[in-house]
C-alpha positions in Angstrom: -39.6 -21.1 -49.5 -41.2 -24.4 -51.7 -40.6 -27.2 -49.7 -38.7 -30.0 -51.4 -40.7 -32.8 -53.4 -41.4 -36.1 -52.4 -39.1 -38.9 -53.3 -41.3 -41.0 -55.8 -43.4 -44.3 -54.6 -41.3 -47.4 -54.6 -41.9 -49.8 -57.3 -42.0 -52.3 -54.7 -42.9 -52.6 -51.2 -43.4 -55.3 -48.9 -45.8 -54.6 -46.0 -45.5 -57.2 -42.6 -45.3 -59.8 -44.9 -45.7 -63.6 -43.8 -44.8 -66.5 -45.7 -44.0 -69.9 -44.9 -43.9 -74.1 -46.4 -45.8 -76.2 -44.2 -45.2 -75.1 -40.4 -41.5 -73.4 -41.2 -41.9 -69.7 -41.3 -39.3 -68.5 -44.2 -40.3 -64.4 -43.5 -42.2 -63.4 -40.5 -43.7 -60.1 -40.6 -40.9 -58.4 -43.1 -41.0 -54.6 -44.3 -38.9 -53.5 -47.0 -39.1 -51.3 -50.0 -37.4 -51.3 -53.1 -36.7 -47.8 -54.5 -37.5 -46.7 -57.8 -35.0 -46.7 -60.5 -31.8 -47.9 -58.3 -30.4 -51.3 -57.4 -31.4 -53.3 -54.6 -29.6 -56.2 -53.5 -31.5 -59.1 -51.2 -28.5 -60.9 -49.3 -28.1 -63.2 -46.7 -27.2 -67.3 -45.6 -28.5 -69.4 -47.4 -32.6 -70.4 -47.0 -33.4 -66.8 -45.3 -35.9 -66.2 -47.8 -34.5 -64.2 -50.8 -35.6 -66.4 -54.0 -39.0 -66.3 -52.1 -39.2 -62.8 -52.1 -38.9 -62.6 -56.1 -41.3 -65.2 -56.0 -44.0 -63.7 -54.2 -43.2 -60.3 -56.1 -43.7 -62.2 -59.3 -47.0 -63.9 -57.8 -45.7 -67.8 -58.0 -46.5 -67.5 -54.6 -49.2 -65.5 -52.0 -48.7 -64.2 -49.3 -50.4 -66.2 -46.2 -50.4 -62.7 -44.1 -49.3 -59.0 -45.4 -48.6 -57.4 -48.2 -46.5 -57.5 -51.9 -47.1 -54.5 -53.8 -46.1 -53.5 -57.4 -46.4 -50.1 -59.0 -49.0 -49.7 -55.5 -51.1 -52.2 -56.5 -51.2 -55.9 -54.4 -49.8 -58.7 -56.6 -51.6 -61.4 -54.1 -54.8 -59.9 -54.5 -54.2 -59.9 -58.4 -57.3 -62.2 -60.9 -55.0 -64.1 -63.6 -55.4 -61.0 -65.8 -53.8 -58.7 -64.0 -51.0 -60.7 -63.0 -50.4 -61.6 -66.5 -50.1 -57.7 -67.1 -48.1 -57.3 -64.2 -46.0 -59.7 -65.5 -45.1 -58.2 -68.7 -43.5 -55.3 -67.0 -41.2 -57.7 -65.3 -38.1 -59.8 -66.6 -36.5 -62.5 -65.0 -32.5 -63.8 -64.6 -32.7 -67.0 -63.6 -30.5 -69.1 -61.9 -27.8 -70.7 -64.4 -29.7 -68.8 -67.2 -32.6 -71.4 -67.7 -32.0 -70.7 -71.8 -34.1 -73.3 -73.6 -31.6 -75.6 -75.4 -33.1 -76.9 -78.2 -33.5 -73.0 -79.3 -30.2 -71.0 -81.0 -29.1 -67.8 -78.6 -31.6 -65.4 -80.6 -34.5 -67.2 -80.6 -34.6 -67.6 -76.7 -34.5 -63.7 -76.7 -37.0 -63.9 -79.7 -39.4 -66.0 -77.2 -41.1 -63.7 -75.0 -41.8 -61.7 -77.7 -43.3 -63.9 -80.0 -45.0 -65.0 -76.8 -46.8 -62.1 -75.4 -46.7 -59.3 -78.7 -47.7 -59.4 -82.3 -45.3 -57.6 -83.2 -44.1 -59.2 -87.2 -41.1 -60.8 -87.2 -38.7 -57.6 -88.9 -39.4 -55.8 -86.1 -38.5 -59.2 -83.5 -35.1 -59.8 -85.8 -34.2 -55.9 -84.7 -35.4 -56.0 -81.6 -33.6 -59.2 -80.7 -30.0 -58.1 -81.8 -30.3 -55.2 -80.4 -30.8 -56.6 -77.4 -27.7 -59.0 -78.4 -25.6 -56.3 -78.8 -26.3 -54.8 -75.4 -24.9 -57.3 -73.8 -21.7 -58.1 -76.4 -23.4 -61.2 -78.4 -25.3 -59.9 -81.7 -22.2 -62.6 -83.2 -23.5 -65.5 -81.4 -27.1 -65.3 -82.5 -26.7 -68.4 -84.4 -25.0 -70.4 -81.7 -26.8 -72.7 -79.7 -26.6 -72.8 -75.4 -24.7 -75.6 -75.5 -22.1 -73.6 -77.5 -21.5 -71.0 -75.2 -20.3 -70.5 -72.3 -21.5 -70.1 -68.9 -20.7 -66.2 -68.9 -21.8 -66.0 -72.6 -25.0 -68.0 -71.4 -26.0 -65.9 -68.6 -25.6 -63.0 -70.7 -28.0 -64.2 -73.5 -30.4 -65.2 -70.5 -30.1 -60.9 -69.2 -31.1 -60.2 -73.2 -34.0 -62.2 -73.0 -34.8 -60.5 -69.4 -34.9 -57.2 -71.2 -36.2 -58.1 -74.5 -40.0 -56.2 -73.9 -38.6 -53.0 -72.1 -39.5 -54.2 -68.5 -39.5 -51.7 -65.5 -38.4 -54.5 -63.2 -35.4 -56.9 -63.3 -35.1 -59.7 -60.9 -31.6 -61.8 -60.3 -31.6 -64.9 -59.0 -28.1 -65.4 -58.4 -26.2 -63.8 -61.7 -22.6 -64.9 -60.7 -22.9 -68.1 -59.3 -20.2 -70.1 -61.4 -19.0 -67.6 -62.9 -15.3 -67.1 -63.7 -13.5 -63.6 -62.2 -14.2 -62.0 -65.7 -17.3 -63.4 -66.4 -18.8 -62.3 -63.1 -17.1 -58.4 -63.6 -18.8 -58.4 -67.4 -22.4 -59.9 -65.2 -22.1 -57.2 -62.5 -20.6 -54.3 -65.0 -23.8 -54.9 -67.5 -26.6 -54.8 -64.4 -25.2 -51.5 -63.4 -24.9 -50.1 -66.9 -28.4 -51.4 -68.1 -30.6 -50.6 -64.9 -29.4 -46.8 -65.8 -29.0 -46.1 -69.8 -33.0 -47.9 -69.5 -34.1 -47.0 -66.5 -35.1 -50.3 -65.0 -35.4 -51.0 -61.1 -33.5 -53.8 -60.2 -33.1 -56.5 -57.7 -29.7 -58.8 -57.0 -30.0 -61.8 -55.2 -26.6 -62.7 -54.5 -24.0 -64.0 -52.1 -21.2 -62.3 -54.0 -20.5 -59.4 -50.8 -17.4 -57.4 -53.0 -19.0 -57.6 -56.4 -23.0 -57.1 -55.7 -21.6 -54.0 -53.0 -19.9 -52.6 -56.0 -22.9 -51.9 -57.8 -26.1 -51.9 -55.9 -27.2 -48.3 -54.1 -29.2 -50.6 -51.6 -28.5 -53.9 -49.2 -31.2 -55.7 -47.8 -29.7 -58.3 -45.4 -32.5 -61.4 -44.5 -31.9 -62.9 -41.8 -34.0 -65.4 -38.8 -37.5 -64.8 -41.2 -36.8 -60.9 -40.8 -34.3 -58.1 -41.9 -31.4 -58.0 -40.0 -30.4 -54.6 -41.9 -30.9 -52.4 -44.9 -29.3 -49.3 -46.1 -26.3 -48.1 -48.2 -23.4 -50.7 -49.1 -21.3 -48.3 -46.1 -24.4 -48.6 -43.8 -24.7 -52.2 -44.3 -20.9 -52.5 -44.1 -20.7 -50.3 -41.0 -23.4 -52.5 -38.9 -22.6 -54.0 -35.6 -25.0 -56.9 -35.8 -22.9 -60.0 -35.5 -25.0 -62.0 -37.7 -23.9 -59.1 -40.5 -20.9 -58.9 -39.7 -20.1 -62.5 -39.8 -22.1 -62.5 -43.2 -20.0 -59.9 -45.0 -16.9 -61.1 -43.5 -17.3 -64.7 -44.5 -16.7 -65.6 -40.9 -17.0 -69.5 -40.5 -18.5 -69.7 -37.1 -20.7 -66.8 -35.4 -24.6 -65.9 -35.1 -24.6 -68.9 -37.5 -23.1 -71.4 -35.8 -20.4 -74.2 -37.7 -21.6 -77.4 -35.8 -25.2 -78.6 -36.2 -26.9 -78.6 -32.7 -25.8 -82.3 -31.5 -25.1 -83.9 -27.9 -22.3 -82.9 -26.1 -18.9 -84.3 -27.7 -18.3 -85.7 -24.2 -21.7 -87.7 -24.3 -21.6 -88.5 -28.0 -17.6 -90.3 -27.3 -18.2 -91.8 -23.6 -21.1 -93.6 -25.2 -19.6 -94.7 -28.2 -16.5 -96.2 -25.4 -19.1 -97.6 -23.0 -20.2 -99.6 -25.7 -16.8 -101.1 -26.6 -15.7 -101.4 -22.9 -18.9 -104.0 -22.3 -17.7 -106.2 -25.3 
């Protein structure tokens, strides 16, 4: 009987990674994998290192220890030419879209094609219109970012992120500030484009319900490490108190509501004592 074929190697892998700013460690010996062709969600409390992971994958930051592998190659060891080539295989949707405000919708999507290829303008036009059509905005091509809604701007940014047909698309808070209709539309597009184009997607998000709905795998970062990782159902079933607090949106728990302070008795008692001596 033939043995089952081995699963493909992950597109992204973090191995024993350490990164911080100054004396503050953000990621401490973190190891995780991002499987090919899947939507992987990076979640956790603010400041937990989610966007930092995206910066490390894209080479904007370098690990202090450990490795960040993209398709088996160490991003931290790449020279300028290799890093530039790797980035051409990646698309990025920034928080709030980050469109060029002085360019039309069309020119925003055309920008990476004009910057990174020598394609004739007729072909650039066809590709841009196809990408805009994929996100439902071909008719908005001549508008400026100031003339479209926030949800539409996010969809234009998504069209720009996939303009070069990347293998990996990274989304930094794609649902922030969106109304329920725009949020649902954006989430559906992430899932549909991932499957239709054979992408690998990393989604950084705080929106538990919508993110769990589209993700194949969820990784929750906390206290410098991975608190839990697995399918959405496996993460929901976690007994970790911090994970339970996060997915249930509890105000208090391992992440405390009150910032560390002296006892109320000490603070208010001192104030009362000073008032009495006056």
